C-alpha angles and dihedrals in degrees: 000000000000126000092248091061092047092049091049091050093049090050090064095048099106141106112282096016114157093197098053126028131181123206128160117043117195117189127184126187111212121191118221099210099054101013091232127145104239097178142005133175141177121217137162105246090217090063092060123093115269095254092055091047090053092052093051095044091049088053093050091049089057090057088064096039129099138052119311113256089013103065101349123055129182105219133200116222120245133199090026093167092066112103091224094048109142093231089063092042093051092045090052091046090051101043106029117108090200107095093203093050096049095049090044088058090053090047089057090055090049089052089054088052091051091051091052099037114163105158127114095220141043108275140208117215112205123192121189129189119216146164126218126197114205127190116237096225143010115274125215122215089257093052117121095221119090116247093247096048106130129209105166125044123197126191114202146169124220119198121197127188113205131177124238117232130192119215122238118252110276143152113256135181117243105214093190097054094027096232143115115245143160114267119240119252087210091069097100119199121215107217102221092166096074114034111195098206136354147157146200124217128229113020117215126221129180091356094306131108109250107206091173092072137052126199111232123200123204122200090217130054114255091354120106132189099235092185090057093044098047105030103030104031094025087223135143125223127204110201137309122256091255091052091046092053090048091052092049092050090048090053092049090049090052090052104042099027134239094306130057135170112249091231089055090054089049090051091050090053092048092050091049088055090051091049091050092051090062091068116104117252113272094028125104114251109239136163121225120199088264090055091050090051089053092048093051094045093050089047092061099257112154117255092235089059094046088056087069091063099094092049089049090053092050093048095046106033103013098241143041096233096079116119116210116218109233093219090055099051101039122083115234102283094199097059142041090273101149111092123209110192130186137156092267104032146018116210131186118206136177115252091238090058097056089103089065096065132075137173108230140163124240123223090276092057095251119143115248135181110231117201123187109228132201093197142015119287121233129204116193090340095311122113114233113246111245130232131196095218141022116267 
């Protein structure tokens, strides 16, 4: 799935939406200390009061929110021949017309979670069934079709893992009985604002349901719950966006050496952008090793250095078949996302301004950072006095 599809799907997650509708809600309370299910219930979300619906829908939207490969990860399934493989269980839960069979499949997934429990609190696992109608093409204002005409229909399940919290002892006012009283420590609160883990099955790609992948959500950036991924979802994960960027930079360093001119780095970024723009709309922009070779060659890197690329791939990733996602390896081009750090100063600079900086030595042989400026610099309201040479 691409971020545009996820954003479009989240947009329709609201009460009264005609493009995305939720129905059955299955909630299970799992105790931490004895790993027992102490309660479970099935409700139709549309039968709840509006405030409760809003709380649940907000929670489900979070499961599809965040940057790809940072909080959201599209996983392959592993061990697909196993009868209790989660791909088969989720498919049965999604497609079975037998109510008992579909909830039994979800119970099996909950049992896997209990057997691989790694949370500090009691938890509530909530599954919701939904259906999403997606238009086949963009429509202009002049188009004859109505905005909510649907062509493709996707059934899905979202699973959300939320911690249970107990309130501190306090005096509260009972509006019904008009009295002050001590609150009960048994009134558990389900924290729907910060899901710890979650998933959506199936994914959808190019307007087709993709039952061979599951979308995993992590509650923390660039940190994944491997036990949940491998033992509960039976999925496999490649690397996070941060790890991917680190690998790419390590490969470039292996090829060009420890030192590089800032303008060369800027040119590499610009050529990656150009390479990404050649991808057809709706497809994810990735760079194969051939694409990286082209980027380096067009950035002025010597051929003898580019010849080291395959060896750098093998040493860093372990193979030459890995495709880097453009969004993961590029700094944010719209902000001052490149950090320059030293003992005395930290500077942020836009990637397209890298050509304006140089590391030089003054007449005393001391290293200096030279930045080309378009205007005077101020510190605390004072303009810095200029000089025509480096002292």
